[in-house]
C-alpha positions in Angstrom: -33.9 3.0 14.3 -31.4 5.0 16.9 -29.2 7.8 15.6 -25.9 5.8 15.5 -27.8 3.1 13.3 -29.1 5.8 11.1 -25.2 7.3 10.6 -23.9 3.9 9.9 -26.7 3.0 7.2 -26.0 6.6 5.7 -22.3 6.2 5.5 -22.7 2.8 4.2 -24.9 3.6 1.4 -23.1 6.6 0.4 -19.8 4.6 0.4 -21.4 1.7 -1.8 -22.2 4.4 -4.6 -18.4 4.3 -5.3 -16.9 1.6 -7.1 -14.4 1.2 -4.1 -17.6 0.8 -2.0 -19.3 -1.7 -4.0 -16.1 -4.2 -4.3 -15.5 -3.9 -0.2 -19.1 -4.5 0.2 -19.3 -7.5 -2.0 -16.5 -9.0 -0.2 -17.1 -7.9 3.3 -16.9 -10.4 6.1 -16.7 -8.0 9.3 -17.3 -4.5 10.2 -19.5 -2.1 8.6 -18.6 0.4 5.8 -17.9 3.6 7.9 -14.5 5.5 7.2 -12.0 5.0 9.8 -13.6 1.9 11.1 -12.2 -2.0 11.2 -13.5 -4.4 8.6 -12.4 -7.6 7.4 -12.7 -8.5 3.7 -12.4 -11.9 1.6 -9.5 -11.9 -0.6 -9.8 -13.6 -4.1 -6.2 -13.3 -5.1 -2.7 -13.0 -3.5 1.1 -12.0 -5.0 4.4 -12.2 -3.4 7.4 -11.5 -4.9 10.7 -13.1 -4.0 12.1 -10.4 -1.6 9.0 -10.4 0.7 7.7 -14.1 -0.2 10.2 -15.9 1.3 9.8 -14.7 4.6 5.7 -14.7 3.9 6.1 -18.2 3.4 8.3 -19.0 6.3 5.6 -17.2 8.6 3.0 -19.7 6.5 4.9 -22.5 8.0 4.8 -21.1 11.3 1.0 -20.6 11.2 0.6 -24.4 10.1 -0.8 -23.6 6.8 -0.9 -26.5 4.3 -2.8 -25.3 1.3 -4.2 -21.9 -0.7 -7.3 -21.2 0.1 -7.9 -18.3 -2.4 -9.1 -18.7 -5.8 -5.8 -18.0 -7.1 -2.1 -17.2 -5.7 0.8 -16.4 -7.5 4.8 -16.4 -6.2 6.6 -14.2 -8.3 10.7 -14.1 -8.6 11.2 -10.7 -10.1 13.2 -8.6 -7.5 16.5 -10.4 -6.3 17.3 -12.5 -9.5 21.1 -12.1 -10.0 22.6 -14.9 -8.4 26.1 -13.7 -7.3 26.4 -16.6 -4.7 24.1 -19.7 -3.5 21.8 -17.2 -1.5 19.3 -16.2 -4.2 19.5 -19.5 -6.2 18.7 -21.2 -2.7 15.8 -18.9 -2.1 14.3 -19.6 -5.6 14.4 -23.4 -5.0 12.6 -22.9 -1.9 10.1 -20.8 -3.7 9.6 -23.2 -6.3 8.9 -25.9 -3.4 6.4 -23.9 -1.8 4.4 -23.0 -4.9 3.9 -26.8 -5.7 3.3 -27.8 -2.0 0.7 -25.3 -1.3 -0.9 -25.1 -4.6 0.5 -21.7 -6.0 1.3 -20.6 -9.5 5.4 -19.8 -9.7 6.2 -16.9 -12.0 10.1 -18.1 -12.5 12.8 -15.4 -12.7 12.8 -13.3 -15.9 9.2 -14.1 -16.5 8.7 -10.5 -15.5 7.8 -8.3 -13.2 4.8 -9.3 -10.8 2.7 -6.4 -11.4 3.0 -6.2 -15.0 2.5 -10.1 -15.6 -0.5 -10.1 -13.0 -2.0 -7.4 -14.9 -1.8 -9.2 -18.4 -2.6 -12.4 -16.8 -4.6 -12.8 -13.8 -6.1 -9.6 -12.2 -10.0 -9.4 -12.9 -12.5 -6.4 -12.8 -14.1 -7.0 -9.4 -11.9 -9.1 -7.7 -9.5 -8.6 -4.4 -6.0 -9.0 -4.6 -3.8 -8.8 -1.7 0.0 -8.3 -2.4 3.1 -8.5 -0.3 4.3 -5.5 -2.3 3.2 -1.9 -2.0 2.3 -1.4 -5.7 -0.1 -4.3 -5.5 -2.6 -1.2 -6.5 -1.5 -1.6 -9.9 -4.0 -3.9 -10.7 -6.8 -1.2 -10.1 -5.9 -0.3 -13.8 -8.2 -2.9 -14.7 -10.8 -2.6 -12.2 -9.7 -5.1 -9.5 -9.0 -3.6 -6.2 -5.5 -4.4 -5.2 -3.9 -3.5 -2.0 -0.3 -3.8 -0.5 0.4 -5.3 3.0 2.8 -7.2 4.6 4.0 -11.0 3.9 2.4 -12.1 7.6 -1.1 -10.4 6.4 -0.9 -12.3 2.8 0.1 -15.4 4.5 -2.9 -15.2 6.4 -5.2 -14.6 3.4 -3.6 -17.5 1.6 -4.8 -19.6 4.6 -8.4 -18.1 3.8 -8.4 -15.4 6.4 -9.9 -12.3 6.0 -7.7 -9.2 5.6 -8.5 -6.5 8.3 -8.0 -2.7 7.4 -9.5 0.4 8.2 -12.2 1.4 6.0 -10.9 4.3 3.7 -12.4 7.4 2.5 -12.5 7.8 -1.2 -11.1 10.8 -3.3 -13.0 10.9 -6.7 -10.6 12.1 -9.2 -12.6 13.6 -11.8 -10.4 13.3 -15.3 -11.6 15.6 -18.2 -10.4 16.3 -21.4 -7.5 14.2 -23.4 -3.6 14.4 -23.2 -1.9 15.9 -25.4 1.1 14.9 -27.6 4.0 13.9 -25.5 2.4 14.1 -22.5 2.0 10.9 -20.7 -0.1 8.8 -18.2 3.0 9.3 -15.7 2.3 13.1 -15.8 -1.5 12.4 -14.1 0.0 10.4 -11.5 2.6 13.1 -10.9 0.1 15.8 -10.9 -2.1 13.9 -8.2 1.2 13.3 -6.1 2.1 17.3 -6.5 -1.7 18.0 -5.1 -1.7 15.2 -2.3 2.1 14.7 -1.6 3.5 11.6 -0.3 1.1 11.3 2.8 -2.2 12.9 1.6 -3.6 9.8 0.3 -3.1 7.9 4.1 -6.6 6.3 5.0 -7.9 6.9 1.6 -8.9 5.2 -1.8 -8.1 6.8 -4.9 -11.2 6.4 -7.5 -10.8 7.8 -11.2 -13.9 9.0 -12.9 -14.8 11.3 -15.7 -15.1 11.4 -19.4 -11.2 11.5 -19.5 -11.4 8.0 -18.3 -12.0 6.5 -21.4 -9.2 8.1 -23.4 -6.5 6.2 -21.3 -5.8 2.5 -22.0 -5.2 -0.1 -19.2 -1.6 0.2 -19.2 -1.9 3.9 -18.7 -4.1 3.3 -16.2 -2.1 0.8 -14.5 0.6 3.5 -14.3 -1.7 5.8 -12.5 -2.7 3.4 -9.7 0.8 1.8 -9.4 2.1 5.5 -8.3 -0.7 5.9 -6.1 0.9 3.9 -3.2 3.5 7.2 -3.3 0.3 9.3 -1.8 0.3 6.5 1.2 -3.3 5.4 -0.4 -4.7 2.2 0.5 -5.5 1.5 -3.2 -6.2 3.1 -6.2 -8.9 2.1 -9.1 -10.5 3.0 -12.5 -14.0 1.6 -13.7 -14.1 -1.7 -15.7 -15.7 -0.3 -19.3 -15.0 -0.9 -22.9 -11.5 0.2 -22.7 -10.9 -2.5 -20.2 -12.7 -5.2 -22.2 -10.5 -4.3 -25.1 -7.4 -5.0 -23.2 -8.6 -8.2 -22.1 -9.7 -9.4 -25.4 -5.9 -8.6 -26.2 -4.6 -10.9 -23.6 -6.9 -13.3 -24.1 -9.6 -13.2 -21.1 -12.3 -11.2 -22.4 -14.6 -13.8 -20.6 -13.5 -12.6 -17.2 -14.6 -9.2 -18.3 -17.5 -7.4 -16.1 -18.8 -3.8 -16.3 -17.9 -2.1 -13.1 -18.3 1.7 -12.4 -19.5 4.2 -9.7 -23.5 5.2 -9.6 -24.3 8.3 -11.3 -25.3 9.9 -8.1 -22.3 9.0 -6.4 -20.9 11.5 -3.5 -17.0 11.2 -2.7 -15.4 12.7 0.2 -13.3 14.9 -1.7 -13.1 15.8 -5.4 -9.8 16.3 -7.3 -10.3 17.4 -11.1 -7.4 17.2 -13.9 -8.2 18.5 -17.0 -6.0 16.4 -18.9 -5.5 18.8 -21.9 -3.9 21.1 -19.7 -1.6 18.9 -18.3 2.4 19.7 -18.9 5.3 17.0 -18.5 5.9 16.8 -15.3 9.3 15.6 -13.3 9.5 14.4 -9.7 13.0 15.9 -8.3 15.3 14.2 -5.8 14.7 12.7 -3.2 10.8 12.2 -3.0 7.9 11.5 -5.6 6.2 14.2 -3.9 8.4 17.0 -5.1 7.2 17.6 -8.4 7.7 20.5 -10.9 7.2 21.1 -14.6 9.9 19.7 -16.7 10.6 23.1 -18.0 11.8 24.2 -14.2 14.8 21.7 -14.6 15.5 21.5 -18.3 18.9 21.8 -19.3 20.3 19.6 -15.9 23.2 17.6 -17.3 21.8 13.7 -17.4 24.4 10.6 -16.7 21.9 7.8 -16.8 18.3 7.1 -18.3 16.6 4.2 -16.9 13.0 3.0 -18.8 11.1 0.3 -17.0 9.7 -0.9 -13.4 6.2 -1.9 -12.9 5.4 1.6 -13.5 6.2 1.9 -17.5 7.3 -1.3 -18.8 4.1 -2.3 -20.8 4.2 -3.0 -24.6 3.0 0.7 -25.0 5.5 1.9 -23.0 8.5 0.4 -24.5 7.2 0.9 -28.3 6.7 4.7 -27.4 10.6 4.2 -26.7 11.3 2.4 -29.4 9.3 4.9 -31.9 11.3 7.8 -30.4 14.7 6.3 -30.6 14.4 4.5 -34.1 17.1 5.6 -36.3 18.6 8.0 -33.7 22.0 7.5 -30.9 21.7 7.8 -27.6 23.8 10.6 -26.4 27.5 9.2 -25.9 27.7 10.5 -22.3 24.3 8.7 -21.1 23.9 5.0 -20.6 20.4 4.1 -20.8 18.9 1.1 -19.7 15.7 -0.9 -20.8 13.5 -3.4 -18.4 10.6 -4.9 -20.4 7.9 -5.7 -17.9 7.0 -9.5 -18.9 8.3 -12.0 -21.4 5.6 -11.5 -23.3 6.2 -8.0 -24.2 9.7 -8.5 -24.7 8.8 -11.5 -27.3 6.2 -9.0 -29.1 9.0 -6.3 -29.0 11.5 -8.8 -30.6 8.9 -10.1 -33.1 7.7 -6.6 -34.3 11.4 -5.3 -34.6 11.1 -2.8 -32.0 13.8 -4.5 -29.7 16.2 -4.1 -32.7 15.5 -0.3 -32.6 16.1 -0.2 -29.1 19.7 -1.7 -29.4 20.5 0.1 -32.6 20.1 3.3 -30.6 22.2 2.3 -27.9 20.3 1.0 -25.2 21.1 -1.6 -22.8 18.1 -4.3 -22.7 18.0 -5.7 -19.1 16.4 -8.9 -17.8 12.2 -8.8 -17.2 12.9 -7.7 -13.5 12.8 -5.0 -11.1 16.5 -4.6 -11.5 17.8 -1.0 -10.8 14.4 0.4 -9.4 15.2 -1.5 -6.1 19.1 -0.8 -6.3 19.6 -4.3 -8.0 22.3 -3.2 -11.0 22.7 -0.2 -12.6 23.9 2.0 -9.7 24.7 5.5 -11.1 28.3 7.0 -10.7 29.0 9.3 -7.9 26.9 12.6 -8.0 25.2 11.1 -11.2 22.1 12.5 -12.4 19.9 9.9 -13.3 16.1 10.1 -15.1 14.2 7.1 -14.1 10.6 6.0 -15.2 10.0 4.2 -11.8 8.1 5.1 -9.0 10.4 5.9 -6.0 13.6 8.1 -6.2 14.2 7.7 -2.2 17.9 9.2 -1.3 20.4 6.0 -1.7 17.7 3.5 -3.3 19.5 3.4 -6.6 22.6 2.2 -4.6 24.5 5.2 -4.9 24.0 7.4 -1.9 24.6 10.9 -3.6 23.2 10.2 -7.0 20.3 12.6 -8.0 17.1 10.7 -9.0 14.4 12.0 -11.3 11.3 10.5 -11.9 9.4 11.2 -15.4 6.9 9.9 -18.0 9.1 7.5 -20.9 8.7 10.3 -23.4 10.6 12.8 -21.2 12.9 10.0 -20.1 13.9 9.4 -23.9 14.0 12.9 -24.5 16.8 13.2 -22.1 18.7 10.0 -23.3 18.8 11.6 -26.6 19.9 15.0 -25.6 22.1 14.5 -22.7 20.1 17.1 -20.5 16.7 17.1 -19.0 14.4 18.2 -22.0 10.9 18.9 -22.2 9.8 16.0 -24.9 7.6 18.5 -26.5 10.8 19.8 -28.1 10.9 16.7 -29.9 8.2 16.7 -32.1 5.0 14.8 -31.9 4.9 11.0 -31.5 2.5 9.0 -33.9 0.0 6.7 -32.4 1.1 3.9 -30.7 -0.2 0.9 -32.5 -1.3 -1.9 -29.8 -1.1 -5.6 -30.9 -4.4 -7.1 -31.6 -3.4 -10.0 -29.4 -0.7 -9.9 -26.8 0.3 -14.0 -26.8 1.1 -15.1 -23.4 4.6 -16.6 -22.9 4.5 -19.6 -20.7 8.1 -21.2 -20.7 8.7 -19.5 -17.4 5.1 -20.1 -15.6 5.0 -23.3 -13.7 1.4 -24.5 -12.5 1.2 -26.4 -9.5 0.4 -30.2 -9.3 -2.4 -31.7 -7.8 -3.1 -31.9 -4.4 -2.2 -35.5 -3.7 1.0 -34.9 -5.4 1.6 -31.7 -3.6 1.5 -33.8 -0.2 4.6 -35.7 -1.2 6.5 -32.4 -1.8 9.3 -31.8 0.5 10.3 -27.8 1.3 13.9 -26.9 0.1 15.9 -24.8 2.3 19.4 -23.7 1.8 21.7 -22.7 4.8 21.0 -19.1 4.5 17.3 -19.6 5.1 16.5 -19.3 8.9 13.2 -20.0 10.8 11.2 -17.2 12.0 11.7 -16.4 15.9 8.7 -15.5 17.6 8.8 -12.6 20.5 7.7 -13.0 23.8 5.1 -11.2 25.8 5.3 -7.8 26.6 6.1 -7.2 30.2 3.9 -4.8 32.4 6.6 -1.8 32.2 8.4 -1.5 28.9 11.6 0.6 29.0 14.6 1.3 27.2 16.9 3.8 25.7 16.0 6.1 22.5 18.3 4.2 20.0 17.9 6.7 16.8 16.1 10.0 16.2 14.9 10.5 13.2 13.1 13.3 10.5 10.1 13.0 8.6 9.4 10.7 6.0 11.7 8.3 6.7 11.0 5.1 4.1 11.7 1.7 4.6 14.6 1.8 2.3 16.6 3.7 5.0 15.2 1.4 8.1 15.7 -1.7 6.2 18.1 -1.0 3.1 17.6 -3.3 0.2 20.1 -3.4 -2.9 23.2 -5.7 -2.1 21.6 -6.8 1.4 18.2 -8.4 -0.2 20.1 -12.0 -0.5 19.8 -11.9 3.2 16.1 -11.6 3.2 15.3 -15.0 4.5 18.1 -15.0 7.0 16.9 -12.4 9.6 19.9 -12.8 12.0 22.3 -11.5 9.7 19.8 -8.9 7.6 19.2 -7.5 10.8 22.9 -6.2 11.0 22.0 -3.4 8.5 19.1 -2.0 10.2 19.1 1.8 9.9 22.7 1.5 8.5 21.9 4.4 5.7 21.0 6.7 8.9 23.2 5.4 11.4 25.9 2.7 10.7 26.2 2.2 14.5 22.7 1.2 15.3 23.2 -2.4 15.3 25.9 -2.4 17.7 23.9 0.1 20.1 21.0 -2.1 19.9 22.8 -5.1 20.9 24.4 -3.4 23.6 21.3 -1.9 25.2 19.2 -5.1 24.6 16.8 -2.7 22.4 15.3 0.4 22.9 12.9 2.9 21.2 12.8 4.6 18.1 11.9 8.4 17.7 10.6 9.4 14.2 8.6 12.7 12.6 5.7 12.4 10.1 5.0 9.5 7.9 7.2 7.1 9.1 7.6 3.7 7.2 6.8 5.2 3.7 7.5 3.2 0.7 8.1 -0.1 0.3 5.8 -2.9 2.2 8.8 -5.0 3.2 8.1 -6.3 6.5 12.0 -6.8 7.2 11.7 -2.9 8.1 9.8 -4.4 11.3 10.7 -7.6 11.7 14.8 -6.8 11.9 14.3 -4.1 14.4 12.1 -6.2 16.3 14.7 -9.0 16.2 17.2 -6.6 17.8 14.5 -5.7 20.8 13.3 -2.7 19.6 10.3 -2.2 21.5 8.4 0.8 20.3 8.3 3.4 17.7 7.1 7.0 18.9 6.5 9.0 15.7 4.4 12.0 14.8 2.4 9.8 12.2 2.8 6.6 10.5 2.6 5.0 7.1 -0.4 2.5 6.5 1.4 -0.7 5.8 4.3 -0.2 8.5 1.9 0.5 11.1 0.5 -2.9 10.2 3.9 -5.0 10.3 5.1 -2.9 13.4 2.0 -4.4 15.2 2.5 -7.8 13.5 5.7 -8.2 15.0 5.3 -6.6 18.5 6.8 -3.1 18.2 4.5 -0.7 19.7 3.5 2.1 17.4 2.7 5.2 19.1 2.1 8.8 18.1 2.7 12.3 20.1 -0.6 13.7 20.7 1.0 17.0 20.4 3.4 17.0 17.6 6.0 19.6 19.5 6.7 17.1 22.2 8.8 15.2 19.4 11.3 18.1 20.6 11.2 16.9 24.3 13.2 13.6 23.6 16.7 13.1 22.6 18.8 10.2 21.4 20.0 8.1 24.7 16.9 9.3 26.6 15.6 6.5 29.0 12.0 6.0 28.5 9.1 3.9 29.9 5.5 3.0 29.5 3.1 0.8 31.2 1.3 -1.7 28.8 -1.7 -2.0 30.5 -2.5 1.6 29.4 -2.4 0.5 25.7 -6.2 -0.6 26.6 -6.9 3.2 26.3 -6.4 5.1 23.3 -4.3 7.6 25.2 -1.2 6.7 27.4 1.6 8.5 29.0 5.2 8.1 28.3 7.7 8.8 30.8 11.2 10.3 30.1 13.0 9.3 32.8 16.2 11.2 31.8 14.6 14.6 31.4 11.8 13.8 34.3 9.0 14.8 31.8 5.6 13.0 31.0 4.4 13.3 27.5 1.2 12.2 26.3 1.0 9.9 23.5 -1.7 7.8 21.8 -2.5 4.7 19.5 -4.8 4.1 16.9 -4.7 0.2 17.4 -8.0 -1.7 17.7 -8.7 -3.6 21.0 -7.7 -7.1 19.1 -4.3 -5.3 18.0 -3.6 -4.6 21.5 -3.9 -7.9 22.5 -1.8 -9.3 19.8 0.9 -6.7 20.4 0.9 -7.7 24.2 1.3 -11.3 23.0 4.5 -10.1 21.2 2.8 -9.4 17.9 0.4 -11.0 15.3 2.4 -13.6 14.2 3.5 -14.9 18.0 -0.2 -14.7 19.1 -1.8 -16.7 16.0 1.1 -18.9 16.5 0.4 -19.5 20.0 -3.5 -19.5 19.7 -3.2 -22.4 17.1 -0.8 -24.6 19.1 
């Protein structure tokens, strides 16, 4: 055996001792399990939500996919449920017709937030789940490997194709001890974010182990895996143990339980140890989930709004915690408090047990079982407001109010703020008694639609309203790509900045209209300039494209003719989306070269040089040559030259 094979086998064996590696190995269809190397894995389940799913299914049509070939695929309507005109209603009807034709389960508007519903109903230990939402790793709380991706990758997985990714390194996060009263699972993941920051997880999987794991329920574990996405991690996962079995018994799926855990002699690439009994209540300050401090550091700050819910903290346990803290009390008169149940099952259980009445009597406004305020769909705070939210993101302007100061906290901290009117350490409110979980959380089926049989499905006609436009394919790249620098951006630019959601989400299935708002929060004049210059280049700093998986942040710039993005580094999902839609992703070989390019400079690259990892970017305006590089595989280079993965696959199939 040669040295290369020995190294490969050694890496394979080391990784397969981890829980992450075990699941990857069981689903491996291409490549070897060496960190950084590309692999293809079989996908068991998929999920989409309506903000990304409409385009994903339009892409599936372009690809000629006629039937789901996964074990289970679910289409959720949970993001954009407000129907202010025909647009959202038309998209919902389109999604329902797609689900019927392709053999997907449909979760209708009001049934709940995709990740909470999927955790309760469908996620299984040891399975792979690919979702067109960056918080798909929520399923890791039940031992299911959830990975967020762009809609095109999910469409391909629905059609039975493998999902390609780079084998992650595995960070073992050892939990010891037990959380003290009024310290929550949210504080655990905020501590992880304090340690890793918003890009420390890129290229890695976060795997939790240690004696402290057994002190956390599945909903608590899911809160932790959900927000692992904010570190940039590929996925996050907990073992499947007796606690997992207890949860699956609660939701009536104990027959799907299997034990899954890492080997006793596991070796992680890195270990982070967190002593749960030493944690204190934490809070993320505006405008980053990674800017984490103890609550005591900002205690006393006046609060205008508190929002409880989102896919991070909307479980039965979370909302009963809020109900217990609010029972017999009144929300501060100067605070607006909203509560969004994560699923219809949770909502009904709260109502039947009287907890809903406790929330309402205290002055909480009960919202629909949807994402709602988390994505800027309603409840925008007043100008300059301080809003404390149990959500996972607090990017500037995401709330719908540009100058709002949004903090992220646990439910315990959020309720304390709502009662006092200022940011308050929840330990000052006394101890919370143990939260009783129901023996059975009954699944409510009124808003779940099962697909018809194949013969009936073939007769289904897809219904497209006037706001639903077909996806346009991009042409092949010319030998020389040149253009003007359209915008220069700083570090940590999120997809919310590239492609704002909020009031524009109804345009998600109409790319020509949605594209008019590209980079609007950073530069309202970007659309005009891109059109006048027939596209061009984007220059950016570190971690470009963090946050939401929405592929519109690549698809709409591609429609405007953006030819390439040169950044210091990219977020994983956005990098894949750029390749999918034919935008060349390059990184500076020397970070200081970022300073050698200015807006309106004319740039040029030779596409033939993409076959190498290194190439030269010519700044024609300044007369300098700048070394740049890319991390694309040879197959990705072929696809980008063809105008992106969608164009390449579509033409290959025709």
